Structures are given as C-alpha cells and as structure tokens.
C-alpha positions in Angstrom: -70.2 -14.2 29.6 -66.8 -12.8 29.1 -65.6 -14.2 32.4 -66.7 -17.7 31.4 -64.8 -17.4 28.0 -61.6 -16.4 29.8 -61.9 -19.3 32.2 -62.4 -21.7 29.2 -59.1 -20.5 27.7 -56.9 -20.0 30.7 -57.8 -23.3 32.6 -56.8 -25.7 29.8 -53.6 -23.7 29.2 -52.7 -23.9 32.9 -53.3 -27.6 33.0 -51.0 -28.1 29.9 -48.2 -26.0 31.5 -48.4 -28.0 34.7 -48.2 -31.3 32.9 -45.2 -30.1 30.9 -43.3 -29.1 34.0 -44.1 -32.4 35.7 -43.0 -34.5 32.7 -39.6 -32.7 32.1 -37.0 -32.6 34.9 -35.3 -29.4 35.9 -32.1 -30.3 34.0 -34.0 -30.2 30.7 -34.9 -26.6 31.4 -31.5 -25.6 32.5 -29.4 -24.3 29.6 -26.2 -25.1 31.5 -27.0 -28.8 31.3 -28.3 -28.8 27.8 -26.4 -31.0 25.3 -26.6 -31.4 21.5 -25.2 -34.9 21.6 -27.0 -37.3 19.3 -28.7 -34.5 17.3 -28.1 -34.2 13.5 -26.4 -30.9 13.0 -25.1 -31.5 9.5 -27.2 -29.4 7.2 -26.8 -27.2 4.1 -28.1 -23.8 3.1 -29.8 -23.4 -0.3 -27.9 -21.5 -3.0 -30.6 -18.8 -3.2 -30.1 -18.0 0.5 -26.3 -17.9 0.0 -26.6 -15.4 -2.8 -28.9 -13.2 -0.8 -26.6 -13.3 2.2 -23.5 -12.4 0.0 -25.4 -9.5 -1.6 -26.4 -8.0 1.7 -23.4 -8.7 3.8 -21.1 -6.0 5.0 -17.6 -6.4 3.4 -14.4 -4.6 4.2 -12.9 -2.3 1.6 -10.3 -4.4 0.0 -9.9 -2.3 -3.2 -6.3 -1.6 -4.1 -5.6 0.3 -7.3 -3.3 -1.6 -9.7 -0.7 0.8 -10.8 1.6 -1.7 -12.5 4.5 -0.3 -14.4 2.9 3.1 -14.9 4.6 6.3 -13.8 2.3 6.4 -10.8 3.4 2.9 -10.0 7.1 4.0 -10.3 6.5 7.0 -8.0 4.6 5.0 -5.4 7.0 2.0 -5.4 10.0 4.3 -4.9 8.2 6.2 -2.2 7.4 3.0 -0.4 11.0 1.9 -0.5 12.2 5.3 0.7 9.7 6.0 3.6 6.8 3.6 3.2 4.9 6.5 1.7 5.1 8.7 4.8 5.1 12.4 3.9 6.0 13.5 7.4 8.9 11.3 8.3 12.6 12.2 8.8 15.2 9.5 8.9 18.3 9.2 11.1 20.4 11.1 8.6 18.0 14.0 8.2 16.4 13.0 4.9 12.9 14.3 4.6 9.4 13.2 3.6 7.8 10.7 1.3 10.8 10.6 -1.1 13.5 11.2 1.5 15.1 14.4 0.0 18.3 15.9 1.4 18.4 19.6 2.1 21.1 20.2 -0.5 19.1 18.5 -3.3 16.1 20.6 -2.4 18.1 23.8 -2.8 19.1 22.7 -6.3 15.4 22.5 -7.3 14.5 25.8 -5.6 13.3 24.7 -2.1 15.1 26.5 0.8 12.8 25.8 3.7 13.0 22.1 4.8 10.3 22.6 7.5 7.8 24.0 5.0 8.7 21.1 2.6 8.2 18.4 5.2 4.6 19.6 6.0 3.5 20.2 2.5 2.6 17.0 0.5 1.9 18.9 -2.6 5.3 20.5 -2.5 6.9 17.1 -2.1 5.2 15.7 -5.1 6.3 18.7 -7.2 9.9 18.2 -5.9 9.9 14.6 -7.0 8.9 15.6 -10.5 11.4 18.5 -10.7 14.3 16.3 -9.4 13.5 13.5 -11.9 13.4 16.0 -14.8 16.8 17.5 -13.8 18.3 14.0 -13.4 16.9 12.9 -16.7 18.6 15.9 -18.4 22.0 15.2 -16.7 21.8 11.5 -17.7 20.2 11.9 -21.1 23.3 10.7 -23.0 23.8 7.7 -20.6 20.1 6.7 -21.0 20.6 6.6 -24.8 23.9 4.8 -24.6 23.1 2.1 -22.0 19.3 1.5 -22.0 18.6 -2.1 -22.9 22.1 -3.3 -22.1 23.0 -5.6 -19.2 25.5 -4.6 -16.5 26.3 -7.1 -13.8 23.3 -9.1 -14.8 20.9 -6.1 -14.5 19.0 -4.9 -17.5 19.4 -1.1 -17.7 16.2 0.9 -18.2 15.4 4.5 -18.0 13.3 4.1 -14.8 16.1 2.2 -13.1 18.5 4.9 -14.0 16.2 7.6 -12.6 15.5 5.6 -9.4 19.2 5.1 -8.8 19.8 8.9 -9.5 17.2 9.6 -6.8 19.1 7.4 -4.4 22.6 8.5 -5.1 22.6 11.5 -7.4 23.2 11.5 -11.2 27.0 11.6 -10.7 27.1 8.2 -9.0 24.9 6.7 -11.7 27.2 7.9 -14.4 30.1 6.3 -12.6 28.2 3.0 -12.3 27.3 2.9 -16.0 30.6 4.1 -17.4 32.6 1.6 -15.2 30.2 -1.2 -16.2 29.2 -1.7 -12.6 32.6 -1.5 -10.9 31.8 1.7 -9.1 28.6 0.8 -7.3 27.7 3.5 -4.7 25.8 2.3 -1.6 24.1 4.7 0.9 24.4 4.5 4.7 21.6 1.9 4.9 23.2 -0.4 2.3 21.0 0.4 -0.7 23.2 0.5 -3.9 22.9 2.0 -7.4 22.8 -1.5 -8.8 20.0 -2.6 -6.4 17.8 0.4 -7.4 18.6 -0.2 -11.1 17.2 -3.7 -10.7 14.3 -3.0 -8.3 12.8 -0.2 -10.3 13.5 -1.5 -13.8 10.9 -1.3 -16.6 8.5 1.4 -15.4 7.1 4.0 -17.8 8.9 7.2 -17.1 8.4 8.7 -20.6 6.3 11.5 -19.2 9.4 13.0 -17.4 10.8 15.6 -19.7 14.5 16.3 -19.4 15.0 19.8 -18.0 18.3 21.3 -17.0 16.7 24.1 -15.1 13.8 22.2 -13.5 12.6 24.1 -10.4 9.6 23.8 -8.1 7.1 26.5 -8.6 5.3 27.3 -5.3 
C-alpha cells in the first residue's frame, strides 16, 4: 500500500522534471549565459520596510562631541595644532607631547623629567593648566588693557593671548601687544604670535585663574 503511494507521487514528479529539461535549452540553466535584458527591474520599497531597515542596520560610530568655544574646545584645538593631539610625539626641535612643551618651560612649572612627562598623559594635562595659569598671571595687565581691541586686523581676546603665550612665551606676547603688532615673533615652523591670536580667538578661558607660582602637583 505504501509502495503504491510512493509510486503515485514520484512518477508524476519525474515526468514533469523530464519535460522541463526537454523544453528549456542548456543555456537557460547556465548562470553564465543568463541575462536580465528586457526585464522590468525598476521597483520601489515600501516606506515601512525602509524604516525597519534603518532601525536594524549597523551604523558606524560617527559621534563627535561638539566642544565649540568652551575651554575644552580651546585646549583640544590648540593640541591639534601643536601635535594633532598625540601625547607621545616629539618634534624635530625636541618639543614634547600633546601640547609640545619645551624642557625649560617644564622646569618653570615643576617638571624635571621629560621622559616621565612624555609617557604620562595626566601629567601633560596638568602641565597645560599650570602653564596657562602662570601665563595669565604674567599677562594679566595686558589682557585688561588690550582685550577687545584690534591689532593688525586681529581682535584681541584672552584666549588668543594665552594661546600665543603657549606658542612663544608671555614675553613675546607682551612685545607684540605693546608694539601694536610690529614685533611679531614666529617659531621655527613659521607660526606667529599674530596667527595664534587670530586662530584661537574667542574661546572661554575664564576658568584659568592667574597664578604666579603655578606648579604641577604630581
């Protein structure tokens, strides 16, 4: 009984398969010779399906924090200009780290081991703050006198002054301001006090407290 049932199912299926192979040439079954010519391939996907696809698709992490003109924005923008934000780089003149400190400047703020400094990101961040605090104390009168004025077409701001002091030292910034731009120091790579004044203008550096004796506490 079971054998007869199997025969009744298999025999018609075999006949249909034989007829299909006979009706279609080998080229139709060969994927190398298959063509979509003449077929209507212009179709749209429903909005519901698009929404589902978007919700479940894997997306790269494109999030970038917007720092704007905050102090963090100032710090990171300056670091990017100095070293592209690389804590462990040393330039051709021997300046170190994310903010490109010289060994003599580090001594002023209490750091005497450049090797330790280079491999300690936390120490580098503390050094940046201490140096900015000291520079702000040295330049406090010049900030009050010149902030908001224009020198050589550049609006003078506190953040611009502090950035230029980081580049060239507070003495060079004093000379630039008090000569109304005539004395414009440039470093070995061509970056000038005026350029830094303009590039880093308008950031909020109010959290930096002027401190004559600013030191890094390890």
